[in-house]
Structure formats: structure tokens, C-alpha cells
C-alpha positions in Angstrom: -6.8 5.9 -31.3 -8.9 9.0 -30.7 -7.2 11.5 -28.4 -10.1 11.5 -25.8 -10.0 7.6 -25.7 -6.3 7.7 -25.3 -6.6 10.1 -22.4 -9.3 7.9 -20.8 -7.1 4.8 -21.3 -4.1 6.6 -19.9 -5.9 7.7 -16.8 -7.3 4.2 -16.2 -3.9 2.4 -16.7 -2.0 5.0 -14.7 -4.4 4.7 -11.8 -4.3 0.9 -11.8 -0.5 0.7 -12.1 -0.2 3.0 -9.0 -2.5 0.9 -6.9 -1.0 -1.1 -4.0 -2.7 -4.3 -5.3 -1.1 -3.9 -8.7 2.3 -3.2 -7.2 1.9 -6.3 -4.9 0.8 -8.8 -7.6 2.6 -7.5 -10.7 6.1 -8.5 -9.9 5.1 -12.2 -9.7 2.9 -12.1 -12.9 3.8 -9.4 -15.4 7.4 -10.3 -16.2 6.5 -14.0 -16.8 3.7 -13.1 -19.2 5.9 -10.5 -21.0 8.6 -13.1 -21.5 6.2 -15.6 -22.8 4.4 -13.3 -25.2 7.7 -11.8 -26.4 9.0 -15.3 -27.1 5.9 -16.6 -29.1 5.7 -13.4 -31.1 9.3 -13.3 -32.1 9.9 -10.2 -30.0 7.3 -8.1 -31.7 4.7 -7.9 -28.8 4.8 -7.5 -25.1 1.8 -7.2 -22.9 3.2 -4.2 -21.0 3.8 -2.7 -24.5 0.1 -2.0 -24.7 0.6 0.6 -22.0 4.1 1.9 -22.6 6.9 1.1 -25.0 8.7 -1.9 -23.6 11.9 -3.9 -24.3 13.5 -7.0 -23.2 16.9 -6.3 -21.6 19.5 -9.1 -21.5 22.4 -8.4 -19.2 25.1 -10.4 -17.4 24.4 -11.2 -13.8 26.6 -9.1 -11.5 27.2 -12.1 -9.1 26.4 -15.2 -11.2 27.9 -14.1 -14.5 24.8 -15.7 -16.2 22.6 -14.1 -18.8 19.5 -12.5 -17.4 16.5 -11.3 -19.4 14.1 -8.7 -18.0 11.1 -7.0 -19.5 11.2 -3.2 -18.9 9.2 -0.1 -19.8 11.5 2.1 -21.9 11.3 5.6 -23.1 12.8 5.8 -26.6 14.5 9.1 -27.4 16.4 9.5 -30.6 18.7 6.5 -31.0 18.7 5.5 -27.3 16.3 4.4 -24.6 15.8 5.4 -21.0 14.9 2.7 -18.4 14.1 3.4 -14.8 14.8 1.0 -11.9 11.4 1.4 -10.2 11.2 -2.3 -9.2 7.4 -2.0 -8.8 8.0 0.6 -6.0 9.9 -1.9 -3.8 12.5 -0.8 -1.3 15.5 -2.5 -3.1 16.9 -1.6 -6.5 16.1 -4.2 -9.1 18.7 -6.8 -9.8 19.0 -5.8 -13.5 20.2 -2.3 -12.4 23.1 -3.9 -10.4 23.9 -6.1 -13.4 24.2 -3.0 -15.7 26.4 -1.2 -13.2 28.7 -4.2 -13.0 28.5 -5.1 -16.7 27.2 -2.2 -18.9 27.3 -4.1 -22.2 23.9 -5.6 -22.8 21.4 -6.6 -25.5 17.8 -5.4 -26.0 15.0 -6.6 -28.0 12.7 -3.7 -29.0 9.8 -4.0 -31.5 11.2 -7.2 -32.9 14.8 -5.9 -33.4 17.8 -7.0 -31.4 20.3 -4.3 -30.5 23.6 -4.5 -28.7 23.7 -1.6 -26.2 25.9 -0.1 -23.5 24.2 1.2 -20.4 25.1 4.5 -18.7 23.8 5.2 -15.2 22.8 8.8 -15.3 24.6 11.2 -13.0 22.4 13.3 -10.7 22.8 16.2 -13.1 21.9 14.1 -16.1 18.9 12.6 -14.3 17.7 16.0 -13.2 17.7 17.0 -16.9 15.8 14.0 -18.2 13.5 13.2 -15.2 10.7 15.7 -16.2 10.5 14.0 -19.6 10.5 10.6 -18.0 7.7 11.6 -15.6 5.6 13.0 -18.5 6.1 9.7 -20.2 5.0 7.7 -17.1 3.7 9.8 -14.2 3.8 6.8 -11.8 7.6 7.0 -11.6 7.0 9.8 -9.0 4.6 7.5 -7.1 7.1 4.6 -7.3 10.0 6.8 -6.0 7.9 8.1 -3.1 6.6 4.6 -2.1 10.0 2.9 -2.4 11.9 5.6 -0.5 14.7 5.3 -3.0 16.3 7.5 -5.6 15.4 5.5 -8.6 18.2 4.6 -10.9 17.9 5.8 -14.5 20.0 4.4 -17.3 20.4 5.5 -20.9 20.9 2.6 -23.3 23.0 3.5 -26.3 23.6 1.3 -29.3 27.1 -0.2 -29.4 
């Protein structure tokens, strides 16, 4: 994709994804579409992957003990991935983040490959180090943090 088109597309998608309408509608729509597309393509495609690299996280429910699968934007870096608990700028942390705190061993599906991972909730110092790279990756994380009023949880997912 030409760089100027990529910049144009990035500006449009970033603007839409920061809109209050998108943040209101998306939680009810995007995860279901991502799960469906992921399933029918054998894990090779996710709708949100057209905007940002994305993965499917399967973790154990902190309260239920049941397997839970959640589509997430992910920043790949080396042999690990960073995921941010933005929860579409809602006031509460996403359930998947509590699941990873209670049970850090999880599975991801990324670009058609399944990987067993262990999640590490970043310390404030670790988060301060990686946060500028995460915001360059997806500037809306700053918007989501401000609108939610929360300190967004950031996890590093390392292969087991």
C-alpha cells in the first residue's frame, strides 16, 4: 500500500475508532464478527486485523474457570505481544484482563498459528517504558485511557 494512502487510511480509521458512536456500538458488534471471521478462515483473518495486528486470546475465566476467547488488537514485538485492556474506553477493566491476572497461562491464535503463552501484567515502570511505543502503534489508547478514567492494564504475552 502506498505510504500516502496508508497515512490517509490510518487517519480515517483512527478518527472513526475514537468516535463516541464507534465506542458505543463496537463492543456489541466487533468481537462477534471477529470470532466468526476467525473461525471460518481457520484463524488466518480477523476484521480488526485490517486496522491493527490482532489475535484471539483464550484464557481461563477468573470466576467461572471456563475457557473464554476474546479478539484483541496486539502489538507484536520480537517473540512476544503486547495487549492493552482498553475495553472500548469503558470505565471497567475488561474481563479478559482479570482472567489473565488470575490465570496467566493462556493460548493465542495469531496469523493462523496457535501459541501457548504466559501473560505478564506490566509494572508501572515497565509500562512507562513500553507505553510510547504502544501509543505510536495505536494513538487511540491515549483517548481510551482519558475517556475511561482508568490506568489501562498492559500485558506482555510470552510464548511458553
